[in-house]
C-alpha positions in Angstrom: 0.4 -0.1 0.1 1.3 3.7 -1.0 2.4 5.5 2.0 2.0 3.1 4.5 4.8 3.4 6.7 7.2 0.1 7.4 6.9 0.4 11.3 2.8 -0.1 11.0 2.6 -2.5 8.3 5.0 -4.8 11.2 2.7 -3.5 13.9 -0.1 -5.4 11.7 1.3 -8.3 11.7 2.5 -8.8 15.1 -0.9 -8.1 16.2 -2.9 -10.4 13.9 -0.6 -13.2 15.7 -2.0 -12.4 18.8 -5.5 -12.3 18.0 -7.8 -11.1 15.0 -8.6 -8.1 14.9 -12.6 -6.9 15.6 -13.2 -4.0 14.5 -11.7 -0.8 12.3 -11.3 0.7 16.2 -9.4 -2.4 17.4 -7.4 -2.2 14.3 -6.3 1.7 14.6 -5.4 1.1 18.7 -3.3 -1.7 18.2 -1.7 -1.1 14.8 -1.0 2.6 15.6 -2.0 3.8 12.1 -2.6 7.1 11.5 -5.5 8.7 9.7 -4.0 8.5 6.5 -3.1 5.0 6.4 -6.6 4.2 7.7 -8.3 6.4 5.3 -6.1 4.5 2.3 -6.8 1.0 4.2 -10.1 1.3 3.7 -10.3 3.0 0.2 -8.3 0.1 -0.9 -10.9 -2.2 0.7 -8.5 -3.7 3.2 -11.5 -4.0 6.0 -13.8 -5.8 3.7 -13.2 -8.7 6.5 -15.6 -6.5 8.9 -17.9 -7.0 6.5 -18.1 -3.3 5.3 -17.9 -1.7 1.9 -15.3 0.9 1.5 -17.5 3.6 2.0 -18.2 2.4 5.4 -15.2 1.7 6.2 -14.2 5.5 5.4 -17.2 6.5 7.6 -16.2 4.0 10.6 -13.0 5.9 10.1 -13.7 9.1 10.5 -16.0 8.1 13.6 -12.7 6.3 15.1 -10.2 9.0 14.8 -13.0 11.7 16.3 -13.0 9.3 19.7 -9.8 9.2 21.8 -8.9 5.3 22.3 -7.3 4.0 25.8 -6.3 1.2 26.6 -8.5 -1.3 28.2 -11.8 1.1 27.4 -14.5 -0.1 25.5 -14.5 0.2 21.8 -16.4 2.9 20.6 -19.5 2.3 18.0 -20.2 4.2 14.8 -23.7 4.7 12.9 -24.4 3.0 9.8 -22.8 4.9 7.1 -25.3 6.9 5.1 -23.1 6.7 1.8 -23.8 4.4 -1.1 -21.1 1.7 -2.1 -18.8 2.5 -4.6 -19.5 1.4 -8.2 -16.9 -1.3 -9.4 -15.1 1.5 -11.8 -14.5 3.3 -8.7 -13.3 -0.1 -6.6 -10.6 -0.3 -9.5 -9.6 3.4 -9.6 -9.3 3.3 -5.8 -7.0 0.4 -6.1 -4.4 1.8 -8.4 -4.5 4.8 -6.6 -3.5 2.9 -3.2 -1.6 -0.1 -4.2 -1.0 0.4 -8.6 -2.5 -3.3 -8.5 -6.5 -4.1 -8.8 -8.0 -7.5 -8.4 -11.1 -5.6 -9.2 -11.6 -5.7 -13.6 -8.9 -4.1 -15.8 -9.4 0.1 -16.6 -10.3 -0.9 -19.9 -13.1 -3.9 -19.1 -15.3 -0.6 -18.2 -14.7 0.4 -21.7 -14.0 -2.9 -24.0 -18.2 -2.6 -25.2 -17.1 1.1 -26.7 -14.0 0.3 -27.8 -14.8 -2.9 -29.7 -17.9 -0.9 -31.2 -15.0 1.4 -32.7 -13.1 -1.2 -33.9 -10.3 -1.1 -31.6 -8.6 -4.7 -30.9 -7.9 -6.0 -27.7 -3.8 -6.9 -27.0 -5.2 -10.8 -28.2 -6.9 -9.8 -30.9 -3.8 -7.9 -32.1 -1.3 -11.0 -31.8 -4.0 -12.6 -34.6 -3.8 -9.4 -37.4 -2.0 -9.2 -40.7 1.6 -7.2 -40.7 1.0 -3.7 -42.7 -2.6 -3.8 -41.3 -4.5 -0.5 -40.0 -5.0 -1.2 -36.5 -6.4 0.6 -33.1 -5.5 -0.4 -29.7 -5.7 0.9 -26.5 -4.8 0.5 -22.7 -3.7 1.8 -20.0 0.0 3.0 -20.4 2.4 1.4 -17.8 5.7 2.2 -19.5 7.0 5.6 -21.1 10.3 4.9 -22.7 12.8 7.7 -24.2 16.3 6.4 -24.8 19.1 8.8 -25.4 20.3 6.0 -27.7 17.2 5.9 -29.7 17.3 9.2 -31.8 14.3 11.1 -30.5 11.9 7.6 -30.9 9.1 7.0 -27.5 7.9 3.3 -26.8 4.7 3.2 -25.2 3.7 0.2 -23.4 0.0 -0.4 -23.1 -1.8 -2.6 -21.0 -5.3 -3.8 -21.3 -6.6 -7.3 -19.6 -5.1 -9.9 -21.9 -1.6 -8.3 -22.3 0.3 -5.7 -23.4 0.4 -3.8 -27.0 4.3 -2.4 -27.3 4.0 1.4 -29.6 6.5 3.1 -31.4 6.3 7.1 -31.7 8.3 9.0 -33.8 10.2 11.8 -33.1 8.2 14.2 -35.0 5.0 13.1 -33.5 6.0 13.0 -30.3 6.9 16.5 -30.5 3.5 17.0 -31.8 2.1 15.0 -29.1 4.2 15.6 -26.3 1.9 16.7 -23.6 -0.6 14.5 -24.7 1.9 11.2 -24.8 3.5 12.2 -21.4 0.8 12.4 -18.8 -2.4 10.3 -20.9 -3.2 7.3 -18.3 -6.0 5.9 -20.7 -4.4 6.0 -24.7 -5.7 5.2 -27.8 -3.7 4.7 -30.5 -4.2 4.4 -34.5 -1.0 3.1 -36.8 0.3 0.3 -38.9 1.1 -3.0 -37.2 4.4 -4.3 -37.5 5.3 -8.0 -37.0 9.0 -8.9 -37.8 10.7 -11.9 -36.3 8.3 -12.5 -33.5 8.4 -8.8 -32.4 4.8 -6.9 -32.2 4.2 -3.1 -32.5 2.5 -0.5 -33.9 3.9 2.4 -35.4 1.7 4.7 -33.8 -0.1 7.4 -36.6 -3.0 9.0 -34.5 -3.8 9.1 -30.8 -6.4 9.3 -28.2 -7.0 10.0 -24.8 -9.4 7.8 -23.1 -11.7 8.7 -19.5 -13.3 5.9 -17.6 -17.0 6.7 -17.3 -17.6 9.2 -14.4 
């Protein structure tokens, strides 16, 4: 989890070998996690074992943080959360924000129907396309590389549920679309498919930023 202090992680491991955590209040008192760490743990679903949705857990973290915790004192009780549960796409985004990975559907899964209707190939379908054909691919940008030895070429790796599509961007296109290519998290690319000695990549010509449903 991003932002979790090492000593807190060790506290959690040590305490749970003694006895299970009974609630968020019990967890907070025994782990010594601060409010930011508790919020993030709730946000990524770590308190699901208490039978709480993520927003219910966030609500209880807020309530717990307002009540002093003294050794041996009764655990505070909290009212039910008035907040609606997160939608699946929100849980996916929360996981990426908090940990960088997810057990929820991949981000592209939320766009797959519209991408398919627009003729965008999945990474699995890309491997079956013919060399030299014009293709559309899309994915989460997980790698951006512009090595000094590459003479200004940019190399992208786009990830979807099935795998990774490699994209090559020429120096002139990179300069023309520098802002988009440098910051976009979800990207659609069009270009010629190159298959040479088992290596597959798309030689990019057009780009479009993708956004998840509101």
